[in-house]
matplotlib code that plots the C-alpha trace (Angstrom):
import matplotlib.pyplot as plt

x = [0.0, 2.8, 4.4, 1.1, 0.5, 4.2, 3.8, 0.5, 2.3, 5.1, 2.8, 0.6, 3.6, 4.6, 1.0, 0.5, 3.7, 1.7, -0.6, 0.6, -1.5, -1.9, -4.8, -4.6, -7.5, -7.0, -9.1, -9.3, -7.3, -4.0, -3.7, -4.7, -6.4, -7.7, -10.3, -7.8, -4.7, -3.6, 0.1, 1.4, 4.4, 7.0, 10.1, 13.4, 16.5, 14.8, 13.5, 9.9, 9.6, 6.6, 5.8, 3.0, 0.4, -3.1, -5.1, -9.0, -11.1, -8.1, -8.7, -6.5, -6.9, -7.9, -8.6, -9.4, -11.6, -10.9, -11.7, -11.5, -9.0, -8.9, -7.0, -3.8, -0.1, 0.7, -2.0, -1.3, 2.4, 2.0, -0.4, 2.0, 5.1, 3.3, 3.1, 6.7, 6.4, 8.3, 5.3, 1.9, 2.1, -0.4, -3.4, -5.4, -9.1, -11.4, -15.0, -16.9, -17.5, -20.6, -21.3, -21.0, -18.8, -15.4, -12.5, -8.8, -6.0, -2.3, -0.9, 2.8, 3.9, 2.3, 3.2, -0.3, -3.6, -6.2, -10.1, -11.1, -14.7, -16.3, -18.4, -21.9, -21.0, -22.9, -19.6, -17.6, -15.1, -12.4, -11.5, -9.4, -11.5, -8.2, -4.5, -1.6, 1.8, 5.4]
y = [0.1, 2.5, 1.9, 2.7, 5.9, 6.9, 6.3, 8.3, 11.3, 11.2, 10.9, 13.9, 16.0, 17.0, 18.0, 19.9, 21.9, 25.0, 23.8, 23.9, 20.8, 17.3, 15.0, 11.2, 8.8, 5.5, 2.4, 0.5, -2.4, -3.6, -1.3, 2.0, 3.7, 7.1, 8.3, 10.6, 12.6, 16.1, 16.7, 20.3, 21.0, 23.5, 24.8, 24.4, 25.6, 25.1, 21.6, 20.7, 18.8, 17.6, 20.0, 18.2, 15.5, 15.9, 12.6, 12.7, 10.1, 8.4, 5.1, 2.2, -1.6, -3.2, -6.9, -6.9, -3.9, -0.2, 2.2, 6.0, 6.7, 9.0, 12.4, 12.4, 12.7, 9.0, 8.1, 11.0, 10.5, 6.6, 7.1, 9.4, 7.2, 4.2, 6.2, 7.1, 10.6, 12.0, 13.1, 14.8, 18.6, 21.4, 21.5, 18.3, 18.5, 16.6, 15.2, 13.9, 10.2, 8.8, 7.4, 3.6, 3.1, 1.7, 3.6, 2.8, 3.8, 3.0, 1.0, 2.2, -0.7, -3.5, -1.8, -2.3, -0.5, -1.6, -1.0, 1.3, 1.9, 5.1, 5.5, 7.1, 10.6, 12.5, 14.1, 14.6, 11.8, 13.6, 11.6, 12.7, 13.9, 14.8, 14.4, 16.4, 14.6, 15.9]
z = [0.0, 0.8, -2.6, -4.4, -2.4, -3.0, -6.8, -6.8, -5.1, -7.7, -10.6, -9.3, -8.3, -11.7, -12.6, -9.3, -8.8, -8.7, -6.0, -2.3, -1.4, -2.9, -2.0, -1.7, -1.2, 0.6, 1.1, 4.3, 2.8, 4.1, 7.0, 5.5, 8.2, 6.8, 4.4, 2.5, 3.1, 2.0, 1.8, 2.2, -0.1, 0.8, -1.2, 0.4, -1.5, -4.8, -4.1, -3.2, 0.0, 2.2, 4.9, 6.7, 6.1, 7.3, 7.5, 7.5, 9.2, 10.9, 12.3, 13.6, 13.7, 17.0, 16.9, 13.2, 13.4, 12.4, 15.1, 15.8, 18.5, 21.6, 21.4, 23.4, 22.6, 22.8, 20.5, 18.0, 17.9, 17.4, 14.5, 12.8, 13.6, 12.1, 8.8, 8.7, 10.4, 13.4, 15.4, 15.5, 15.1, 15.8, 13.5, 14.3, 14.8, 17.0, 17.0, 20.1, 20.6, 22.2, 25.7, 26.2, 23.0, 22.4, 20.9, 20.4, 22.8, 22.3, 25.0, 25.1, 27.5, 25.6, 22.2, 20.7, 20.0, 22.4, 22.8, 25.5, 26.5, 27.4, 30.5, 30.5, 31.8, 29.1, 28.0, 24.8, 24.3, 22.2, 18.9, 16.1, 13.0, 11.4, 12.4, 11.1, 11.1, 10.1]

ax = plt.figure().add_subplot(projection="3d")
ax.plot(x, y, z, "-o")
ax.set_aspect("equal")
plt.show()
């Protein structure tokens, strides 16, 4: 999957040099865990480079199911690192999860995404709507 995405970026790059943002779509096959991604391009010393990537509708695999995941630095950085970035950067957005639902959280000690249930406190359970990585 990573190869086909990289090829799509290279194929689109020559056509979109004037644009500052490139868009990619992904399916949920083979570990792709986002609806689409936008790559911000910046010029550095006459060369185009990826500035940041914003993933829309990010999800992670937990026990064979794709799940939305809670907003926190560990989860954000892990999602970004799994996609070859250094870390999450400012610019991510949130949505609210529902009471009595299960979402993903990264268990740093166990090195795996796990399912975590919400309570029934009638509050917003912050999930990533978009996540920005660099």
